[in-house]
ROGUNU-581428 format. One record per residue: residue in three letters; residue number from 1; x, y, z of N, C-alpha, C, O in turn. Coordinates in nm, 4 decimals, decimal comma. Layout:
BEGIN
<type:ALA&seq:NUM&n_east:X&n_north:Y&n_up:Z&ca_east:X&ca_north:Y&ca_up:Z&c_east:X&c_north:Y&c_up:Z&o_east:X&o_north:Y&o_up:Z>
...
// end
This chain:
BEGIN
<type:UNK&seq:1&n_east:-4,1640&n_north:16,5625&n_up:1,8018&ca_east:-4,1125&ca_north:16,5965&ca_up:1,9328&c_east:-3,9614&c_north:16,5968&c_up:1,9312&o_east:-3,8966&o_north:16,5251&o_up:1,8551>
<type:UNK&seq:2&n_east:-3,9100&n_north:16,6775&n_up:2,0155&ca_east:-3,7651&ca_north:16,6834&ca_up:2,0262&c_east:-3,7152&c_north:16,5696&c_up:2,1162&o_east:-3,7900&o_north:16,5132&o_up:2,1960>
<type:UNK&seq:3&n_east:-3,5898&n_north:16,5391&n_up:2,1006&ca_east:-3,5270&ca_north:16,4322&ca_up:2,1780&c_east:-3,5318&c_north:16,4623&c_up:2,3273&o_east:-3,5559&o_north:16,3723&o_up:2,4077>
<type:UNK&seq:4&n_east:-3,5096&n_north:16,5860&n_up:2,3647&ca_east:-3,5094&ca_north:16,6232&ca_up:2,5061&c_east:-3,6483&c_north:16,6051&c_up:2,5675&o_east:-3,6599&o_north:16,5631&o_up:2,6826>
<type:UNK&seq:5&n_east:-3,7516&n_north:16,6358&n_up:2,4931&ca_east:-3,8883&ca_north:16,6217&ca_up:2,5418&c_east:-3,9210&c_north:16,4732&c_up:2,5614&o_east:-3,9812&o_north:16,4353&o_up:2,6618>
<type:UNK&seq:6&n_east:-3,8815&n_north:16,3903&n_up:2,4659&ca_east:-3,9035&ca_north:16,2461&ca_up:2,4765&c_east:-3,8283&c_north:16,1911&c_up:2,5963&o_east:-3,8798&o_north:16,1068&o_up:2,6697>
<type:UNK&seq:7&n_east:-3,7075&n_north:16,2386&n_up:2,6156&ca_east:-3,6269&ca_north:16,1936&ca_up:2,7281&c_east:-3,6907&c_north:16,2328&c_up:2,8606&o_east:-3,6900&o_north:16,1531&o_up:2,9544>
<type:UNK&seq:8&n_east:-3,7450&n_north:16,3518&n_up:2,8708&ca_east:-3,8116&ca_north:16,3972&ca_up:2,9927&c_east:-3,9370&c_north:16,3133&c_up:3,0208&o_east:-3,9626&o_north:16,2755&o_up:3,1351>
<type:UNK&seq:9&n_east:-4,0145&n_north:16,2847&n_up:2,9162&ca_east:-4,1351&ca_north:16,2031&ca_up:2,9333&c_east:-4,0976&c_north:16,0632&c_up:2,9809&o_east:-4,1630&o_north:16,0083&o_up:3,0696>
<type:UNK&seq:10&n_east:-3,9935&n_north:16,0057&n_up:2,9230&ca_east:-3,9488&ca_north:15,8723&ca_up:2,9634&c_east:-3,8997&c_north:15,8724&c_up:3,1078&o_east:-3,9238&o_north:15,7770&o_up:3,1819>
<type:UNK&seq:11&n_east:-3,8309&n_north:15,9790&n_up:3,1479&ca_east:-3,7836&ca_north:15,9889&ca_up:3,2855&c_east:-3,9002&c_north:15,9983&c_up:3,3827&o_east:-3,8954&o_north:15,9387&o_up:3,4903>
<type:UNK&seq:12&n_east:-4,0045&n_north:16,0717&n_up:3,3471&ca_east:-4,1224&ca_north:16,0840&ca_up:3,4332&c_east:-4,1934&c_north:15,9500&c_up:3,4449&o_east:-4,2368&o_north:15,9120&o_up:3,5536>
<type:UNK&seq:13&n_east:-4,2053&n_north:15,8788&n_up:3,3348&ca_east:-4,2693&ca_north:15,7471&ca_up:3,3365&c_east:-4,1870&c_north:15,6494&c_up:3,4205&o_east:-4,2414&o_north:15,5743&o_up:3,5014>
<type:UNK&seq:14&n_east:-4,0562&n_north:15,6516&n_up:3,4003&ca_east:-3,9691&ca_north:15,5620&ca_up:3,4768&c_east:-3,9775&c_north:15,5915&c_up:3,6254&o_east:-3,9817&o_north:15,4991&o_up:3,7067>
<type:UNK&seq:15&n_east:-3,9800&n_north:15,7187&n_up:3,6622&ca_east:-3,9918&ca_north:15,7556&ca_up:3,8025&c_east:-4,1282&c_north:15,7146&c_up:3,8574&o_east:-4,1377&o_north:15,6678&o_up:3,9709>
<type:UNK&seq:16&n_east:-4,2336&n_north:15,7318&n_up:3,7777&ca_east:-4,3683&ca_north:15,6951&ca_up:3,8213&c_east:-4,3839&c_north:15,5465&c_up:3,8444&o_east:-4,4614&o_north:15,5044&o_up:3,9303>
<type:UNK&seq:17&n_east:-4,3115&n_north:15,4671&n_up:3,7690&ca_east:-4,3184&ca_north:15,3219&ca_up:3,7855&c_east:-4,2115&c_north:15,2745&c_up:3,8834&o_east:-4,2383&o_north:15,1886&o_up:3,9673>
<type:UNK&seq:18&n_east:-4,0925&n_north:15,3287&n_up:3,8737&ca_east:-3,9790&ca_north:15,2819&ca_up:3,9532&c_east:-3,9914&c_north:15,3097&c_up:4,1015&o_east:-3,9541&o_north:15,2254&o_up:4,1831>
<type:UNK&seq:19&n_east:-4,0428&n_north:15,4254&n_up:4,1382&ca_east:-4,0524&ca_north:15,4606&ca_up:4,2791&c_east:-4,1496&c_north:15,3677&c_up:4,3526&o_east:-4,1141&o_north:15,3180&o_up:4,4595>
<type:UNK&seq:20&n_east:-4,2697&n_north:15,3418&n_up:4,3013&ca_east:-4,3573&ca_north:15,2465&ca_up:4,3718&c_east:-4,2999&c_north:15,1045&c_up:4,3779&o_east:-4,3152&o_north:15,0350&o_up:4,4783>
<type:UNK&seq:21&n_east:-4,2346&n_north:15,0627&n_up:4,2708&ca_east:-4,1744&ca_north:14,9287&ca_up:4,2706&c_east:-4,0641&c_north:14,9217&c_up:4,3755&o_east:-4,0551&o_north:14,8230&o_up:4,4485>
<type:UNK&seq:22&n_east:-3,9807&n_north:15,0240&n_up:4,3841&ca_east:-3,8743&ca_north:15,0266&ca_up:4,4844&c_east:-3,9319&c_north:15,0303&c_up:4,6257&o_east:-3,8792&o_north:14,9655&o_up:4,7161>
<type:UNK&seq:23&n_east:-4,0401&n_north:15,1061&n_up:4,6448&ca_east:-4,1030&ca_north:15,1121&ca_up:4,7772&c_east:-4,1606&c_north:14,9761&c_up:4,8148&o_east:-4,1463&o_north:14,9324&o_up:4,9290>
<type:UNK&seq:24&n_east:-4,2256&n_north:14,9088&n_up:4,7203&ca_east:-4,2796&ca_north:14,7757&ca_up:4,7476&c_east:-4,1667&c_north:14,6779&c_up:4,7820&o_east:-4,1796&o_north:14,5976&o_up:4,8744>
<type:UNK&seq:25&n_east:-4,0578&n_north:14,6849&n_up:4,7085&ca_east:-3,9429&ca_north:14,5984&ca_up:4,7368&c_east:-3,8867&c_north:14,6239&c_up:4,8755&o_east:-3,8484&o_north:14,5300&o_up:4,9453>
<type:UNK&seq:26&n_east:-3,8813&n_north:14,7498&n_up:4,9158&ca_east:-3,8316&ca_north:14,7834&ca_up:5,0492&c_east:-3,9245&c_north:14,7285&c_up:5,1570&o_east:-3,8781&o_north:14,6786&o_up:5,2595>
<type:UNK&seq:27&n_east:-4,0552&n_north:14,7375&n_up:5,1342&ca_east:-4,1503&ca_north:14,6849&ca_up:5,2317&c_east:-4,1366&c_north:14,5336&c_up:5,2451&o_east:-4,1388&o_north:14,4802&o_up:5,3561>
<type:UNK&seq:28&n_east:-4,1227&n_north:14,4656&n_up:5,1337&ca_east:-4,1063&ca_north:14,3200&ca_up:5,1367&c_east:-3,9764&c_north:14,2818&c_up:5,2085&o_east:-3,9741&o_north:14,1873&o_up:5,2873>
<type:UNK&seq:29&n_east:-3,8690&n_north:14,3555&n_up:5,1811&ca_east:-3,7410&ca_north:14,3272&ca_up:5,2466&c_east:-3,7501&c_north:14,3509&c_up:5,3970&o_east:-3,6989&o_north:14,2712&o_up:5,4756>
<type:UNK&seq:30&n_east:-3,8137&n_north:14,4580&n_up:5,4367&ca_east:-3,8281&ca_north:14,4872&ca_up:5,5798&c_east:-3,9095&c_north:14,3780&c_up:5,6479&o_east:-3,8759&o_north:14,3350&o_up:5,7582>
<type:UNK&seq:31&n_east:-4,0160&n_north:14,3333&n_up:5,5829&ca_east:-4,0959&ca_north:14,2244&ca_up:5,6394&c_east:-4,0130&c_north:14,0977&c_up:5,6536&o_east:-4,0206&o_north:14,0292&o_up:5,7556>
<type:UNK&seq:32&n_east:-3,9349&n_north:14,0670&n_up:5,5528&ca_east:-3,8537&ca_north:13,9450&ca_up:5,5564&c_east:-3,7493&c_north:13,9511&c_up:5,6661&o_east:-3,7191&o_north:13,8497&o_up:5,7289>
<type:UNK&seq:33&n_east:-3,6946&n_north:14,0681&n_up:5,6894&ca_east:-3,5876&ca_north:14,0814&ca_up:5,7876&c_east:-3,6417&c_north:14,0915&c_up:5,9294&o_east:-3,5904&o_north:14,0249&o_up:6,0193>
<type:UNK&seq:34&n_east:-3,7442&n_north:14,1734&n_up:5,9515&ca_east:-3,7872&ca_north:14,2016&ca_up:6,0876&c_east:-3,9109&c_north:14,1267&c_up:6,1331&o_east:-3,9232&o_north:14,0959&o_up:6,2516>
<type:UNK&seq:35&n_east:-4,0011&n_north:14,0970&n_up:6,0446&ca_east:-4,1272&ca_north:14,0374&ca_up:6,0875&c_east:-4,1182&c_north:13,8857&c_up:6,0915&o_east:-4,1502&o_north:13,8249&o_up:6,1936>
<type:UNK&seq:36&n_east:-4,0756&n_north:13,8242&n_up:5,9832&ca_east:-4,0775&ca_north:13,6784&ca_up:5,9736&c_east:-3,9829&c_north:13,6076&c_up:6,0704&o_east:-4,0208&o_north:13,5020&o_up:6,1211>
<type:UNK&seq:37&n_east:-3,8647&n_north:13,6569&n_up:6,0995&ca_east:-3,7806&ca_north:13,5854&ca_up:6,1958&c_east:-3,8411&c_north:13,5800&c_up:6,3360&o_east:-3,8027&o_north:13,4947&o_up:6,4160>
<type:UNK&seq:38&n_east:-3,9338&n_north:13,6686&n_up:6,3666&ca_east:-3,9921&ca_north:13,6704&ca_up:6,4995&c_east:-4,1164&c_north:13,5838&c_up:6,5107&o_east:-4,1822&o_north:13,5824&o_up:6,6147>
<type:UNK&seq:39&n_east:-4,1488&n_north:13,5118&n_up:6,4044&ca_east:-4,2620&ca_north:13,4199&ca_up:6,4118&c_east:-4,2308&c_north:13,3107&c_up:6,5122&o_east:-4,1151&o_north:13,2744&o_up:6,5333>
<type:UNK&seq:40&n_east:-4,3351&n_north:13,2594&n_up:6,5729&ca_east:-4,3168&ca_north:13,1482&ca_up:6,6655&c_east:-4,3001&c_north:13,0206&c_up:6,5854&o_east:-4,3440&o_north:13,0118&o_up:6,4707>
<type:UNK&seq:41&n_east:-4,2366&n_north:12,9220&n_up:6,6460&ca_east:-4,2092&ca_north:12,7976&ca_up:6,5750&c_east:-4,3367&c_north:12,7245&c_up:6,5369&o_east:-4,3392&o_north:12,6557&o_up:6,4349>
<type:UNK&seq:42&n_east:-4,4427&n_north:12,7373&n_up:6,6157&ca_east:-4,5647&ca_north:12,6654&ca_up:6,5806&c_east:-4,6297&c_north:12,7219&c_up:6,4558&o_east:-4,7140&o_north:12,6558&o_up:6,3951>
<type:UNK&seq:43&n_east:-4,5919&n_north:12,8442&n_up:6,4156&ca_east:-4,6453&ca_north:12,9009&ca_up:6,2927&c_east:-4,5860&c_north:12,8334&c_up:6,1690&o_east:-4,6430&o_north:12,8414&o_up:6,0602>
<type:UNK&seq:44&n_east:-4,4733&n_north:12,7679&n_up:6,1857&ca_east:-4,4065&ca_north:12,7030&ca_up:6,0740&c_east:-4,4181&c_north:12,5520&c_up:6,0928&o_east:-4,3484&o_north:12,4954&o_up:6,1770>
<type:UNK&seq:45&n_east:-4,5036&n_north:12,4867&n_up:6,0171&ca_east:-4,5276&ca_north:12,3436&ca_up:6,0385&c_east:-4,4037&c_north:12,2594&c_up:6,0088&o_east:-4,3337&o_north:12,2801&o_up:5,9097>
<type:UNK&seq:46&n_east:-4,3795&n_north:12,1641&n_up:6,0981&ca_east:-4,2712&ca_north:12,0695&ca_up:6,0759&c_east:-4,1345&c_north:12,1169&c_up:6,1177&o_east:-4,0408&o_north:12,0371&o_up:6,1166>
<type:UNK&seq:47&n_east:-4,1178&n_north:12,2411&n_up:6,1543&ca_east:-3,9849&ca_north:12,2923&ca_up:6,1877&c_east:-3,9343&c_north:12,2314&c_up:6,3174&o_east:-3,8174&o_north:12,1941&o_up:6,3266>
<type:UNK&seq:48&n_east:-4,0206&n_north:12,2208&n_up:6,4177&ca_east:-3,9787&ca_north:12,1652&ca_up:6,5464&c_east:-3,9351&c_north:12,0201&c_up:6,5307&o_east:-3,8342&o_north:11,9783&o_up:6,5875>
<type:UNK&seq:49&n_east:-4,0121&n_north:11,9430&n_up:6,4527&ca_east:-3,9762&ca_north:11,8026&ca_up:6,4314&c_east:-3,8455&c_north:11,7902&c_up:6,3543&o_east:-3,7606&o_north:11,7073&o_up:6,3870>
<type:UNK&seq:50&n_east:-3,8303&n_north:11,8727&n_up:6,2526&ca_east:-3,7070&ca_north:11,8685&ca_up:6,1739&c_east:-3,5869&c_north:11,9100&c_up:6,2577&o_east:-3,4793&o_north:11,8513&o_up:6,2456>
<type:UNK&seq:51&n_east:-3,6044&n_north:12,0101&n_up:6,3420&ca_east:-3,4961&ca_north:12,0545&ca_up:6,4293&c_east:-3,4570&c_north:11,9430&c_up:6,5261&o_east:-3,3384&o_north:11,9195&o_up:6,5491>
<type:UNK&seq:52&n_east:-3,5549&n_north:11,8751&n_up:6,5821&ca_east:-3,5256&ca_north:11,7654&ca_up:6,6746&c_east:-3,4548&c_north:11,6507&c_up:6,6023&o_east:-3,3633&o_north:11,5897&o_up:6,6575>
<type:UNK&seq:53&n_east:-3,4968&n_north:11,6216&n_up:6,4797&ca_east:-3,4310&ca_north:11,5159&ca_up:6,4012&c_east:-3,2864&c_north:11,5528&c_up:6,3711&o_east:-3,1980&o_north:11,4673&o_up:6,3764>
<type:UNK&seq:54&n_east:-3,2622&n_north:11,6786&n_up:6,3400&ca_east:-3,1252&ca_north:11,7230&ca_up:6,3132&c_east:-3,0394&c_north:11,7150&c_up:6,4390&o_east:-2,9224&o_north:11,6771&o_up:6,4325>
<type:UNK&seq:55&n_east:-3,0970&n_north:11,7506&n_up:6,5528&ca_east:-3,0220&ca_north:11,7397&ca_up:6,6787&c_east:-2,9862&c_north:11,5941&c_up:6,7076&o_east:-2,8758&o_north:11,5651&o_up:6,7536>
<type:UNK&seq:56&n_east:-3,0791&n_north:11,5031&n_up:6,6808&ca_east:-3,0516&ca_north:11,3608&ca_up:6,7019&c_east:-2,9411&c_north:11,3129&c_up:6,6088&o_east:-2,8546&o_north:11,2352&o_up:6,6496>
<type:UNK&seq:57&n_east:-2,9434&n_north:11,3585&n_up:6,4847&ca_east:-2,8376&ca_north:11,3199&ca_up:6,3893&c_east:-2,7017&c_north:11,3729&c_up:6,4331&o_east:-2,6004&o_north:11,3044&o_up:6,4188>
<type:UNK&seq:58&n_east:-2,6995&n_north:11,4944&n_up:6,4864&ca_east:-2,5729&ca_north:11,5516&ca_up:6,5334&c_east:-2,5196&c_north:11,4692&c_up:6,6498&o_east:-2,3999&o_north:11,4413&o_up:6,6568>
<type:UNK&seq:59&n_east:-2,6085&n_north:11,4300&n_up:6,7413&ca_east:-2,5668&ca_north:11,3465&ca_up:6,8542&c_east:-2,5088&c_north:11,2149&c_up:6,8046&o_east:-2,4054&o_north:11,1700&o_up:6,8539>
<type:UNK&seq:60&n_east:-2,5751&n_north:11,1525&n_up:6,7067&ca_east:-2,5246&ca_north:11,0273&ca_up:6,6499&c_east:-2,3887&c_north:11,0474&c_up:6,5837&o_east:-2,2989&o_north:10,9647&o_up:6,5996>
<type:UNK&seq:61&n_east:-2,3733&n_north:11,1571&n_up:6,5094&ca_east:-2,2454&ca_north:11,1833&ca_up:6,4432&c_east:-2,1331&c_north:11,2038&c_up:6,5441&o_east:-2,0210&o_north:11,1573&o_up:6,5234>
<type:UNK&seq:62&n_east:-2,1630&n_north:11,2732&n_up:6,6527&ca_east:-2,0612&ca_north:11,2934&ca_up:6,7556&c_east:-2,0209&c_north:11,1610&c_up:6,8188&o_east:-1,9031&o_north:11,1388&o_up:6,8468>
<type:UNK&seq:63&n_east:-2,1184&n_north:11,0728&n_up:6,8416&ca_east:-2,0874&ca_north:10,9408&ca_up:6,8967&c_east:-2,0026&c_north:10,8601&c_up:6,7984&o_east:-1,9095&o_north:10,7906&o_up:6,8389>
<type:UNK&seq:64&n_east:-2,0348&n_north:10,8693&n_up:6,6701&ca_east:-1,9563&ca_north:10,7979&ca_up:6,5694&c_east:-1,8145&c_north:10,8523&c_up:6,5608&o_east:-1,7197&o_north:10,7762&o_up:6,5417>
<type:UNK&seq:65&n_east:-1,7997&n_north:10,9827&n_up:6,5746&ca_east:-1,6656&ca_north:11,0414&ca_up:6,5725&c_east:-1,5833&c_north:10,9887&c_up:6,6886&o_east:-1,4649&o_north:10,9591&o_up:6,6725>
<type:UNK&seq:66&n_east:-1,6449&n_north:10,9769&n_up:6,8054&ca_east:-1,5747&ca_north:10,9223&ca_up:6,9217&c_east:-1,5339&c_north:10,7780&c_up:6,8966&o_east:-1,4229&o_north:10,7374&o_up:6,9309>
<type:UNK&seq:67&n_east:-1,6239&n_north:10,7003&n_up:6,8366&ca_east:-1,5934&ca_north:10,5598&ca_up:6,8084&c_east:-1,4797&c_north:10,5480&c_up:6,7060&o_east:-1,3920&o_north:10,4627&o_up:6,7200>
<type:UNK&seq:68&n_east:-1,4814&n_north:10,6331&n_up:6,6040&ca_east:-1,3741&ca_north:10,6312&ca_up:6,5043&c_east:-1,2407&c_north:10,6660&c_up:6,5694&o_east:-1,1386&o_north:10,6053&o_up:6,5370>
<type:UNK&seq:69&n_east:-1,2403&n_north:10,7625&n_up:6,6604&ca_east:-1,1158&ca_north:10,7992&ca_up:6,7290&c_east:-1,0632&c_north:10,6816&c_up:6,8112&o_east:-0,9430&o_north:10,6554&o_up:6,8125>
<type:UNK&seq:70&n_east:-1,1535&n_north:10,6107&n_up:6,8799&ca_east:-1,1107&ca_north:10,4933&ca_up:6,9566&c_east:-1,0559&c_north:10,3847&c_up:6,8653&o_east:-0,9557&o_north:10,3211&o_up:6,8979>
<type:UNK&seq:71&n_east:-1,1208&n_north:10,3629&n_up:6,7512&ca_east:-1,0724&ca_north:10,2618&ca_up:6,6565&c_east:-0,9367&c_north:10,2995&c_up:6,5985&o_east:-0,8524&o_north:10,2127&o_up:6,5759>
<type:UNK&seq:72&n_east:-0,9151&n_north:10,4290&n_up:6,5743&ca_east:-0,7843&ca_north:10,4742&ca_up:6,5260&c_east:-0,6757&c_north:10,4439&c_up:6,6283&o_east:-0,5657&o_north:10,4018&o_up:6,5926>
<type:UNK&seq:73&n_east:-0,7074&n_north:10,4655&n_up:6,7560&ca_east:-0,6097&ca_north:10,4344&ca_up:6,8611&c_east:-0,5787&c_north:10,2855&c_up:6,8635&o_east:-0,4631&o_north:10,2466&o_up:6,8800>
<type:UNK&seq:74&n_east:-0,6810&n_north:10,2013&n_up:6,8472&ca_east:-0,6584&ca_north:10,0564&ca_up:6,8464&c_east:-0,5734&c_north:10,0138&c_up:6,7271&o_east:-0,4855&o_north:9,9287&o_up:6,7410>
<type:UNK&seq:75&n_east:-0,5989&n_north:10,0719&n_up:6,6104&ca_east:-0,5199&ca_north:10,0390&ca_up:6,4915&c_east:-0,3745&c_north:10,0808&c_up:6,5123&o_east:-0,2826&o_north:10,0060&o_up:6,4788>
<type:UNK&seq:76&n_east:-0,3541&n_north:10,1998&n_up:6,5676&ca_east:-0,2175&ca_north:10,2448&ca_up:6,5949&c_east:-0,1470&c_north:10,1491&c_up:6,6905&o_east:-0,0305&o_north:10,1151&o_up:6,6698>
<type:UNK&seq:77&n_east:-0,2169&n_north:10,1058&n_up:6,7948&ca_east:-0,1586&ca_north:10,0122&ca_up:6,8910&c_east:-0,1228&c_north:9,8802&c_up:6,8230&o_east:-0,0149&o_north:9,8254&o_up:6,8453>
<type:UNK&seq:78&n_east:-0,2151&n_north:9,8293&n_up:6,7393&ca_east:-0,1897&ca_north:9,7034&ca_up:6,6694&c_east:-0,0715&c_north:9,7174&c_up:6,5735&o_east:0,0092&o_north:9,6253&o_up:6,5611>
<type:UNK&seq:79&n_east:-0,0607&n_north:9,8315&n_up:6,5059&ca_east:0,0531&ca_north:9,8535&ca_up:6,4161&c_east:0,1839&c_north:9,8557&c_up:6,4945&o_east:0,2845&o_north:9,8011&o_up:6,4491>
<type:UNK&seq:80&n_east:0,1830&n_north:9,9181&n_up:6,6109&ca_east:0,3055&ca_north:9,9201&ca_up:6,6923&c_east:0,3434&c_north:9,7791&c_up:6,7363&o_east:0,4612&o_north:9,7434&o_up:6,7345>
<type:UNK&seq:81&n_east:0,2444&n_north:9,6985&n_up:6,7759&ca_east:0,2735&ca_north:9,5605&ca_up:6,8159&c_east:0,3306&c_north:9,4800&c_up:6,6994&o_east:0,4273&o_north:9,4056&o_up:6,7159>
<type:UNK&seq:82&n_east:0,2707&n_north:9,4954&n_up:6,5825&ca_east:0,3215&ca_north:9,4226&ca_up:6,4654&c_east:0,4631&c_north:9,4664&c_up:6,4313&o_east:0,5474&o_north:9,3837&o_up:6,3968>
<type:UNK&seq:83&n_east:0,4891&n_north:9,5942&n_up:6,4408&ca_east:0,6234&ca_north:9,6450&ca_up:6,4117&c_east:0,7241&c_north:9,5893&c_up:6,5114&o_east:0,8342&o_north:9,5499&o_up:6,4728>
<type:UNK&seq:84&n_east:0,6878&n_north:9,5857&n_up:6,6383&ca_east:0,7773&ca_north:9,5315&ca_up:6,7406&c_east:0,8044&c_north:9,3835&c_up:6,7159&o_east:0,9177&o_north:9,3379&o_up:6,7312>
<type:UNK&seq:85&n_east:0,7020&n_north:9,3086&n_up:6,6779&ca_east:0,7192&ca_north:9,1655&ca_up:6,6528&c_east:0,8121&c_north:9,1440&c_up:6,5329&o_east:0,8993&o_north:9,0572&o_up:6,5363>
<type:UNK&seq:86&n_east:0,7928&n_north:9,2236&n_up:6,4267&ca_east:0,8785&ca_north:9,2096&ca_up:6,3083&c_east:1,0225&c_north:9,2477&c_up:6,3402&o_east:1,1165&o_north:9,1843&o_up:6,2923>
<type:UNK&seq:87&n_east:1,0390&n_north:9,3512&n_up:6,4211&ca_east:1,1731&ca_north:9,3920&ca_up:6,4600&c_east:1,2387&c_north:9,2829&c_up:6,5435&o_east:1,3577&o_north:9,2557&o_up:6,5276>
<type:UNK&seq:88&n_east:1,1638&n_north:9,2214&n_up:6,6305&ca_east:1,2192&ca_north:9,1132&ca_up:6,7152&c_east:1,2578&c_north:8,9935&c_up:6,6302&o_east:1,3574&o_north:8,9271&o_up:6,6591>
<type:UNK&seq:89&n_east:1,1814&n_north:8,9646&n_up:6,5262&ca_east:1,2136&ca_north:8,8521&ca_up:6,4386&c_east:1,3382&c_north:8,8803&c_up:6,3551&o_east:1,4111&o_north:8,7870&o_up:6,3214>
<type:UNK&seq:90&n_east:1,3636&n_north:9,0032&n_up:6,3219&ca_east:1,4795&ca_north:9,0387&ca_up:6,2398&c_east:1,6100&c_north:9,0369&c_up:6,3195&o_east:1,7169&o_north:9,0088&o_up:6,2653>
<type:UNK&seq:91&n_east:1,5995&n_north:9,0673&n_up:6,4485&ca_east:1,7214&ca_north:9,0717&ca_up:6,5289&c_east:1,7797&c_north:8,9313&c_up:6,5439&o_east:1,7054&o_north:8,8345&o_up:6,5599>
<type:UNK&seq:92&n_east:1,9097&n_north:8,9205&n_up:6,5389&ca_east:1,9718&ca_north:8,7881&ca_up:6,5584&c_east:1,9564&c_north:8,7430&c_up:6,7045&o_east:1,9663&o_north:8,8226&o_up:6,7979>
<type:UNK&seq:93&n_east:1,9325&n_north:8,6160&n_up:6,7199&ca_east:1,9180&ca_north:8,5606&ca_up:6,8533&c_east:2,0553&c_north:8,5352&c_up:6,9125&o_east:2,1418&o_north:8,4772&o_up:6,8469>
<type:UNK&seq:94&n_east:2,0753&n_north:8,5776&n_up:7,0338&ca_east:2,2063&ca_north:8,5579&ca_up:7,0987&c_east:2,2098&c_north:8,4376&c_up:7,1859&o_east:2,3128&o_north:8,4083&o_up:7,2467>
// end
């Protein structure tokens, strides 16, 4: 056989296999994009519980952030008091 004939046969085989594979891939992608996101939450076991647990953790983290901010303010205040006391001790008494 000539090289061109072999090349044509290979192209036909590749097209015969490649086109169905590409079509199947497109169908799977379309399902993943349009069908599955519209499932109801009860179709996915454990998602509602996990979502609620994550919301609770976020609430706890926000509360901790507020507490850390308050503690930072207290530390800053204490540092200012200590600095004032040290400055007062350094000044000569009149």
